[in-house]
C-alpha positions as CSV (number, residue, x, y, z in Angstrom):
1,M,52.7,-13.1,-26.5
2,S,53.1,-9.5,-27.7
3,D,51.4,-6.6,-25.9
4,N,49.3,-5.9,-29.0
5,S,48.0,-9.4,-29.2
6,Q,47.1,-9.4,-25.5
7,S,45.4,-6.0,-25.9
8,S,43.4,-7.4,-28.9
9,Y,42.2,-10.4,-26.8
10,R,41.3,-8.2,-23.9
11,Q,39.3,-5.8,-26.1
12,I,37.3,-8.7,-27.5
13,M,36.6,-10.0,-24.1
14,K,35.7,-6.6,-22.7
15,A,33.2,-5.9,-25.5
16,T,31.7,-9.4,-25.2
17,S,31.2,-9.1,-21.5
18,I,29.6,-5.7,-21.7
19,F,27.2,-6.6,-24.5
20,G,26.7,-10.1,-23.1
21,G,25.2,-8.4,-20.0
22,V,23.0,-6.2,-22.2
23,Q,21.7,-9.2,-24.1
24,M,20.9,-11.0,-20.8
25,F,19.1,-8.0,-19.6
26,N,17.1,-7.8,-22.9
27,I,16.2,-11.5,-22.7
28,I,14.8,-11.0,-19.2
29,I,12.8,-7.9,-20.4
30,T,11.5,-10.0,-23.4
31,I,10.4,-12.8,-21.1
32,V,8.6,-10.4,-18.7
33,R,6.9,-8.6,-21.6
34,S,5.9,-11.8,-23.3
35,K,4.3,-13.1,-20.1
36,F,2.2,-10.1,-19.4
37,V,1.3,-9.6,-23.1
38,A,0.2,-13.2,-23.3
39,I,-2.1,-12.7,-20.3
40,W,-3.6,-9.3,-21.2
41,L,-3.9,-9.8,-25.0
42,G,-4.3,-13.5,-25.3
43,P,-3.4,-15.6,-28.3
44,A,-5.5,-13.5,-30.7
45,G,-3.9,-10.2,-29.6
46,M,-0.4,-11.7,-29.8
47,G,-1.2,-13.0,-33.2
48,I,-2.3,-9.5,-34.4
49,M,0.8,-7.9,-33.0
50,G,3.0,-10.5,-34.6
51,L,1.4,-10.1,-38.0
52,L,1.7,-6.3,-37.9
53,T,5.4,-6.3,-36.8
54,S,6.4,-9.1,-39.3
55,T,4.7,-7.3,-42.2
56,L,6.4,-4.0,-41.3
57,G,9.7,-5.8,-40.8
58,L,9.4,-7.2,-44.4
59,I,8.8,-3.8,-45.9
60,S,11.6,-2.3,-43.8
61,S,14.1,-5.0,-44.9
62,I,13.4,-4.0,-48.5
63,T,13.5,-0.2,-48.1
64,N,16.2,0.4,-45.5
65,F,19.1,-0.7,-47.8
66,G,20.8,-2.3,-44.8
67,L,22.3,1.1,-43.9
68,G,22.3,0.4,-40.2
69,T,24.9,-2.3,-40.9
70,T,26.9,-1.0,-43.9
71,A,27.3,2.4,-42.5
72,V,29.3,1.0,-39.6
73,R,32.0,0.0,-42.0
74,D,32.3,3.5,-43.5
75,I,32.1,5.3,-40.2
76,S,34.8,2.9,-38.7
77,E,37.1,3.5,-41.6
78,A,36.7,7.3,-41.3
79,N,37.2,7.0,-37.5
80,S,40.4,4.9,-37.9
81,S,41.8,7.5,-40.3
82,G,41.7,10.1,-37.5
83,N,40.6,12.7,-40.0
84,K,37.8,14.7,-38.5
85,E,36.7,16.3,-41.8
86,R,36.4,12.8,-43.4
87,I,34.3,11.6,-40.4
88,A,32.0,14.7,-40.6
89,K,31.5,14.2,-44.4
90,T,30.8,10.5,-43.9
91,L,28.2,11.1,-41.2
92,S,26.6,13.9,-43.2
93,V,26.1,11.7,-46.2
94,F,24.8,8.9,-43.9
95,R,22.4,11.2,-42.2
96,T,20.8,12.2,-45.5
97,L,20.6,8.6,-46.7
98,V,18.9,7.6,-43.4
99,W,16.3,10.3,-43.8
100,G,15.7,9.3,-47.4
101,T,15.3,5.6,-46.9
102,G,13.2,6.1,-43.8
103,L,10.8,8.3,-45.7
104,L,10.8,5.8,-48.5
105,G,9.7,3.0,-46.1
106,M,7.0,5.2,-44.6
107,I,5.6,6.2,-47.9
108,V,5.6,2.6,-49.2
109,V,3.6,1.4,-46.2
110,I,1.1,4.3,-46.5
111,V,0.5,3.7,-50.2
112,L,0.2,-0.1,-49.8
113,S,-1.7,0.0,-46.5
114,P,-5.0,-1.3,-48.0
115,L,-3.1,-4.1,-49.8
116,L,-1.0,-5.0,-46.7
117,S,-4.2,-5.2,-44.6
118,L,-5.9,-7.5,-47.2
119,L,-2.8,-9.8,-47.6
120,T,-2.1,-10.0,-43.9
121,F,-5.5,-10.2,-42.4
122,G,-7.8,-11.0,-45.3
123,N,-9.7,-7.7,-44.9
124,Y,-9.3,-3.9,-44.9
125,D,-9.9,-3.5,-41.2
126,Y,-6.2,-2.8,-40.5
127,T,-5.6,-0.2,-43.2
128,V,-5.6,2.7,-40.7
129,A,-3.4,0.7,-38.3
130,F,-0.8,0.3,-41.1
131,V,-1.0,4.0,-42.0
132,I,-0.3,5.0,-38.3
133,L,2.5,2.4,-38.0
134,S,4.2,3.6,-41.1
135,V,5.9,6.3,-39.0
136,T,7.7,3.6,-37.1
137,L,9.8,2.8,-40.3
138,L,11.0,6.4,-40.4
139,I,11.7,6.4,-36.6
140,Q,13.4,3.0,-36.7
141,Q,15.7,4.0,-39.6
142,Q,16.7,7.1,-37.6
143,T,17.4,4.9,-34.7
144,S,19.6,2.6,-36.7
145,G,21.5,5.7,-37.8
146,Q,22.2,6.7,-34.2
147,T,23.2,3.1,-33.3
148,A,25.5,2.8,-36.4
149,L,27.2,6.1,-35.3
150,L,27.8,4.7,-31.8
151,Q,29.0,1.4,-33.1
152,G,31.2,2.8,-35.8
153,M,32.9,5.2,-33.4
154,R,33.2,2.2,-31.0
155,Q,31.4,3.8,-28.1
156,I,30.6,0.5,-26.6
157,K,29.7,1.7,-23.1
158,W,27.2,4.2,-24.4
159,M,25.8,1.5,-26.7
160,A,25.3,-0.8,-23.8
161,K,23.6,1.9,-21.6
162,A,21.3,2.9,-24.5
163,G,20.3,-0.8,-25.0
164,I,19.5,-1.2,-21.3
165,Y,17.7,2.1,-20.8
166,S,15.6,1.8,-24.0
167,S,14.5,-1.8,-23.2
168,L,13.5,-0.9,-19.6
169,A,11.7,2.4,-20.6
170,G,9.9,0.6,-23.4
171,L,8.6,-2.1,-21.0
172,L,7.4,0.3,-18.3
173,T,5.6,2.6,-20.7
174,T,3.9,0.1,-23.0
175,L,2.7,-2.5,-20.5
176,P,0.0,0.0,-19.1
177,L,-1.3,0.4,-22.7
178,Y,-1.8,-3.4,-23.0
179,Y,-3.4,-3.6,-19.5
180,F,-5.9,-0.8,-20.0
181,Y,-6.7,-1.0,-23.7
182,G,-6.0,-4.6,-24.7
183,E,-5.8,-5.1,-28.4
184,Q,-6.6,-1.4,-29.0
185,G,-3.3,-0.6,-27.3
186,I,-1.1,-2.5,-29.7
187,V,-0.7,0.2,-32.4
188,P,0.0,3.0,-29.8
189,A,2.4,0.7,-28.0
190,L,4.4,-0.1,-31.1
191,V,4.7,3.6,-32.0
192,L,5.6,4.6,-28.5
193,T,8.3,1.9,-28.2
194,A,9.9,3.1,-31.5
195,M,9.9,6.7,-30.2
196,I,11.4,5.8,-26.8
197,V,14.2,3.7,-28.4
198,Y,15.0,6.5,-30.8
199,G,15.0,9.1,-27.9
200,V,17.5,7.1,-25.8
201,Q,19.8,6.4,-28.8
202,Y,19.6,10.0,-29.8
203,Y,20.7,11.1,-26.3
204,F,23.8,8.9,-26.3
205,S,24.8,9.4,-30.0
206,H,24.7,13.2,-29.5
207,K,27.4,12.9,-26.8
208,I,29.7,12.4,-29.8
209,K,30.6,16.0,-30.7
210,I,30.8,16.0,-34.5
211,Q,29.2,18.7,-36.6
212,T,27.1,17.3,-39.4
213,K,24.6,18.7,-41.9
214,L,22.1,17.4,-44.4
215,V,23.7,17.3,-47.9
216,P,21.8,17.5,-51.2
217,V,20.2,14.2,-52.0
218,K,22.0,13.9,-55.3
219,E,25.4,14.4,-53.6
220,A,24.5,11.9,-50.8
221,I,23.5,9.2,-53.4
222,E,26.7,9.8,-55.3
223,R,29.0,9.7,-52.3
224,G,27.0,6.9,-50.6
225,K,26.9,4.5,-53.6
226,P,29.3,2.0,-52.0
227,M,27.3,2.1,-48.8
228,M,24.0,1.7,-50.5
229,R,25.2,-1.0,-53.0
230,L,26.4,-3.2,-50.1
231,G,23.2,-2.3,-48.2
232,F,21.0,-3.3,-51.1
233,M,22.8,-6.7,-51.3
234,L,22.3,-7.1,-47.6
235,S,18.6,-6.4,-48.0
236,L,18.3,-8.9,-50.8
237,S,20.2,-11.6,-48.8
238,G,17.9,-10.8,-45.8
239,L,14.9,-11.2,-48.0
240,A,16.2,-14.5,-49.3
241,T,16.6,-15.7,-45.7
242,I,13.1,-14.6,-44.8
243,L,11.6,-16.3,-47.9
244,T,13.5,-19.6,-47.4
245,S,12.4,-19.6,-43.7
246,Y,8.8,-19.1,-44.8
247,V,9.0,-21.9,-47.4
248,L,10.4,-24.3,-44.8
249,R,7.6,-23.5,-42.4
250,I,5.0,-24.1,-45.1
251,F,6.7,-27.4,-46.0
252,I,6.7,-28.5,-42.4
253,S,3.0,-27.6,-42.0
254,R,2.1,-29.5,-45.2
255,I,4.1,-32.7,-44.3
256,G,3.8,-32.8,-40.5
257,G,1.3,-30.2,-39.4
258,V,1.1,-26.9,-37.5
259,M,2.2,-28.5,-34.2
260,D,5.6,-29.4,-35.8
261,V,5.9,-25.8,-37.1
262,G,5.5,-24.6,-33.5
263,L,8.1,-27.1,-32.2
264,Y,10.5,-26.1,-34.9
265,N,10.0,-22.4,-34.0
266,A,10.5,-23.2,-30.3
267,G,13.7,-25.2,-30.8
268,F,15.5,-22.6,-32.9
269,A,14.2,-19.8,-30.7
270,I,16.3,-21.3,-27.9
271,I,19.4,-21.6,-30.1
272,G,18.9,-18.2,-31.7
273,T,18.3,-16.4,-28.4
274,Y,20.9,-17.9,-26.1
275,V,23.6,-18.8,-28.6
276,G,22.8,-15.8,-30.7
277,M,23.3,-13.6,-27.6
278,I,27.0,-14.4,-27.7
279,F,27.3,-13.6,-31.4
280,T,25.4,-10.3,-31.0
281,A,27.6,-9.3,-28.0
282,M,30.8,-10.1,-29.8
283,G,29.8,-8.5,-33.1
284,A,29.0,-5.1,-31.6
285,D,32.7,-4.2,-31.4
286,Y,34.2,-6.8,-33.7
287,Y,32.7,-5.5,-36.9
288,P,33.8,-1.9,-36.6
289,R,37.3,-3.0,-35.5
290,L,37.6,-5.3,-38.5
291,S,36.3,-2.6,-40.8
292,G,39.0,-0.2,-39.6
293,V,41.8,-2.6,-40.7
294,N,40.1,-4.2,-43.8
295,Q,42.9,-3.1,-46.1
296,E,45.7,-4.5,-43.9
297,K,46.0,-8.2,-44.5
298,E,48.2,-9.0,-41.5
299,K,46.0,-7.1,-39.1
300,Y,42.7,-8.5,-40.2
301,N,44.1,-12.0,-40.3
302,E,45.2,-11.6,-36.7
303,L,41.9,-10.1,-35.6
304,I,39.8,-12.9,-37.2
305,N,42.0,-15.5,-35.5
306,H,41.6,-13.8,-32.1
307,Q,37.9,-13.5,-32.6
308,S,37.4,-17.1,-33.8
309,E,39.5,-18.4,-30.8
310,T,37.5,-16.3,-28.3
311,A,34.2,-17.3,-29.8
312,L,35.1,-21.0,-29.5
313,L,36.4,-20.6,-25.9
314,I,33.2,-18.9,-24.8
315,L,30.8,-21.1,-26.7
316,S,32.3,-24.6,-26.1
317,P,31.3,-25.0,-22.4
318,L,27.9,-23.6,-23.3
319,I,27.5,-26.2,-26.1
320,C,28.4,-29.0,-23.6
321,G,25.9,-27.6,-21.1
322,F,23.1,-27.5,-23.8
323,L,23.9,-31.2,-24.7
324,I,23.6,-32.4,-21.1
325,F,20.9,-30.2,-19.5
326,I,18.7,-29.2,-22.4
327,N,15.7,-31.2,-21.0
328,F,15.6,-28.9,-18.0
329,G,15.9,-25.8,-20.1
330,V,13.0,-26.8,-22.4
331,V,10.7,-27.6,-19.5
332,L,11.6,-24.4,-17.8
333,L,11.1,-22.1,-20.8
334,Y,8.1,-24.0,-22.3
335,S,6.7,-27.2,-20.9
336,Q,7.0,-31.0,-21.1
337,K,5.0,-30.9,-24.3
338,F,8.0,-29.4,-26.1
339,L,10.5,-32.2,-25.2
340,P,10.3,-33.5,-28.8
341,I,12.6,-30.7,-29.8
342,V,15.5,-32.0,-27.7
343,E,17.0,-34.1,-30.5
344,L,16.6,-31.2,-32.9
345,I,18.6,-29.0,-30.5
346,H,21.2,-31.7,-29.8
347,F,22.3,-32.1,-33.5
348,S,22.0,-28.4,-34.4
349,I,24.0,-27.2,-31.3
350,L,26.9,-29.3,-32.5
351,G,26.9,-27.2,-35.6
352,V,27.6,-24.1,-33.5
353,Y,31.3,-25.0,-33.4
354,F,31.4,-24.4,-37.2
355,Q,28.9,-21.5,-37.1
356,A,31.2,-19.6,-34.7
357,L,34.1,-19.9,-37.1
358,S,32.2,-19.0,-40.3
359,W,30.6,-16.1,-38.4
360,S,34.0,-14.7,-37.5
361,M,35.3,-15.1,-41.0
362,G,32.1,-13.9,-42.8
363,F,32.4,-10.4,-41.3
364,L,35.5,-9.8,-43.5
365,I,33.3,-9.8,-46.6
366,L,31.2,-7.1,-45.1
367,A,34.2,-5.2,-43.8
368,K,35.7,-5.2,-47.3
369,G,32.4,-3.9,-48.7
370,D,32.3,-6.7,-51.3
371,S,28.6,-6.6,-51.8
372,K,28.3,-9.1,-54.7
373,S,30.4,-11.7,-52.9
374,F,28.4,-11.2,-49.7
375,F,25.1,-11.7,-51.6
376,W,26.0,-14.8,-53.5
377,N,27.6,-16.4,-50.5
378,E,24.4,-15.8,-48.5
379,F,22.1,-16.8,-51.4
380,A,24.0,-20.1,-51.9
381,T,23.8,-20.8,-48.2
382,S,20.0,-20.1,-48.1
383,I,19.4,-22.5,-51.0
384,Y,21.3,-25.5,-49.8
385,T,20.2,-25.0,-46.2
386,L,16.5,-25.0,-47.4
387,L,17.2,-28.1,-49.5
388,F,18.9,-30.0,-46.6
389,N,16.2,-28.9,-44.2
390,C,13.3,-30.1,-46.4
391,L,15.1,-33.5,-47.0
392,G,16.0,-33.8,-43.3
393,Y,12.4,-33.2,-42.2
394,Y,10.9,-35.4,-44.9
395,F,13.0,-38.4,-44.0
396,D,13.5,-38.0,-40.2
397,G,11.2,-35.3,-38.8
398,L,12.4,-32.9,-36.2
399,R,15.7,-34.8,-35.6
400,G,16.3,-34.6,-39.4
401,L,16.1,-30.8,-39.1
402,G,18.7,-30.9,-36.5
403,I,21.0,-33.1,-38.6
404,S,20.4,-30.9,-41.6
405,F,21.4,-27.8,-39.7
406,L,24.6,-29.5,-38.5
407,I,25.4,-30.3,-42.2
408,S,24.6,-26.8,-43.3
409,Y,26.7,-25.1,-40.6
410,S,29.6,-27.4,-41.5
411,L,29.3,-26.8,-45.3
412,H,29.0,-23.0,-44.7
413,F,32.2,-23.0,-42.7
414,V,34.1,-24.8,-45.6
415,Q,32.5,-22.4,-48.1
416,I,33.4,-19.2,-46.3
417,Y,36.9,-20.4,-45.3
418,F,38.0,-21.3,-48.8
419,F,36.3,-18.2,-50.3
420,I,38.2,-15.6,-48.0
421,K,41.4,-17.7,-48.2
422,I,41.4,-17.6,-52.0
423,K,40.1,-14.0,-52.4
424,Y,41.6,-12.2,-49.4
425,G,44.5,-14.4,-48.4
426,F,43.1,-15.3,-45.0
427,A,44.9,-18.1,-43.0
428,Y,44.3,-19.6,-39.6
429,N,47.2,-19.7,-37.1
430,S,48.4,-22.8,-35.4
431,T,46.5,-22.3,-32.2
432,L,42.9,-22.6,-33.5
433,P,43.1,-26.2,-34.7
434,K,44.5,-27.2,-31.3
435,I,41.5,-25.7,-29.6
436,L,39.1,-27.5,-32.0
437,L,40.9,-30.8,-31.4
438,L,40.3,-30.4,-27.6
439,Q,36.8,-28.9,-27.5
440,I,34.9,-30.7,-30.3
441,P,35.7,-34.2,-28.8
442,L,34.4,-33.0,-25.5
443,G,31.2,-31.9,-27.2
444,L,30.9,-35.3,-28.9
445,L,31.5,-37.1,-25.6
446,C,28.7,-35.0,-24.0
447,F,26.4,-36.0,-26.9
448,A,27.3,-39.7,-26.3
449,V,26.9,-39.5,-22.5
450,Y,23.4,-38.1,-23.0
451,Y,22.3,-40.9,-25.3
452,F,24.1,-43.9,-23.8
453,T,23.8,-43.3,-20.1
454,D,20.8,-42.7,-17.7
455,G,19.9,-40.8,-14.6
456,W,22.6,-39.5,-12.3
457,V,25.4,-41.1,-14.3
458,T,24.5,-38.8,-17.3
459,Y,24.6,-35.6,-15.2
460,F,27.7,-36.6,-13.2
461,L,29.8,-37.6,-16.3
462,G,28.3,-34.6,-18.2
463,S,29.2,-32.2,-15.5
464,L,32.8,-33.5,-15.5
465,L,33.0,-32.9,-19.3
466,I,31.5,-29.4,-19.0
467,L,34.1,-28.6,-16.3
468,C,36.9,-29.9,-18.5
469,S,35.7,-27.7,-21.4
470,A,35.4,-24.7,-19.1
471,M,38.9,-25.3,-17.6
472,I,40.5,-25.5,-21.1
473,S,38.8,-22.3,-22.0
474,L,39.8,-20.6,-18.8
475,Y,43.4,-21.8,-19.2
476,R,43.7,-20.5,-22.7
477,M,42.0,-17.1,-22.0
478,N,44.3,-16.7,-19.0
479,K,47.3,-17.3,-21.2
480,T,46.2,-14.8,-23.8
481,M,44.9,-12.0,-21.7
482,N,45.8,-12.8,-18.1
483,I,42.1,-13.1,-17.2
484,L,42.7,-14.2,-13.6
485,E,44.7,-11.1,-12.9
486,L,42.0,-9.0,-14.4
487,I,39.4,-10.6,-12.2
488,K,41.5,-10.1,-9.1
489,S,42.0,-6.5,-9.9
490,K,38.2,-6.0,-10.4
491,L,37.5,-7.7,-7.0
492,K,40.0,-5.4,-5.3
493,K,38.3,-2.3,-6.7
């Protein structure tokens, strides 16, 4: 294996380990916050906070033009060029666009605040709350700008530190507001949290010594058209995802009832949190790296293959663990009342094999800045996923939802693979199919062991299969990046 390939694998693992730790820390913070908020605010208070944040999130998704994501591509390309003047111009345009879209979001919320209160709560009692919270859209857009700068310049350690410090500071400063003021502390806490996160991100982003200035709006819009065009498509696809998710929840509530909606939310919260943690950790460095080589076919092919392989090697033992021990996880995180979601998780977690591959490939469309292709791929995925989910739930309840997600993940993989193969000339190397042929059968065996054995036999055989999956992953990672030597060197230090 060449030194360049080994370096690529090591960079992927380094970024994943750093941001994986950050994600674990954030999960712990979220659990602690949720526990105390549940005690001090109760169900009603949590409901109010959820409605406020979800409404603001919807407005934000429409007005922010996805700049926090699309700008990473432009900043990465400028950074890869090594041209400081180009970097400064890109950042100056981005800075103006961030201010403009942030102000747009704030103004929209202020103007629509009476309507938002009426639609969300059925009265005008929360009009003032929405007016006050409008400033969070400006602050959050500024924060996304700082984060995009750090990510685009690939300052992963600073990003990690910013994530940890802002989460911890937000927890320590907002919990007293909930304790002393109850529901009255919700709005101040949300504003304070936004300010703290921005302050921490600002501190770390300004360690990057690049002189920028606000440029005229007309010039910023002209220069930033590709960024905004892709961002607008991102916003539309995000809106489509939100709407299809909303329609599915309404469908479940009409057919099965509110309890099934709660079970569905709980099941996919587990997958989204603990599996999504891996994707978030890997994507933080992967996207800017891929953006930097998006015009070089050989390089982006190699990087996508390395990322796909690493994602499978990390996720495969976790998938096996989910399949065998999910009962304990459900009871630990929720209670025995939530055990009906086990079958939903079992089927959908098998789809993560395909999700990992389509996730790695899908970033190429973003890195290319191909806004129309990105939108139509995401839109098509939302439509058939919603269709399969409704059919699955109608005919087979929660288990049917799990099966439908497995089908959707598999179909999405085929869709993305052939799309980027035909349009961008992507091709898998010979290694990835070999890993799939080893890891997927182990996952299927874990699935079979859970359903066809009982008691200690299940956990004994399952543990052996998990160990086999982990050993295959460790062997391959050691072969590509000499991971055992890296661990030994770390221990010596």
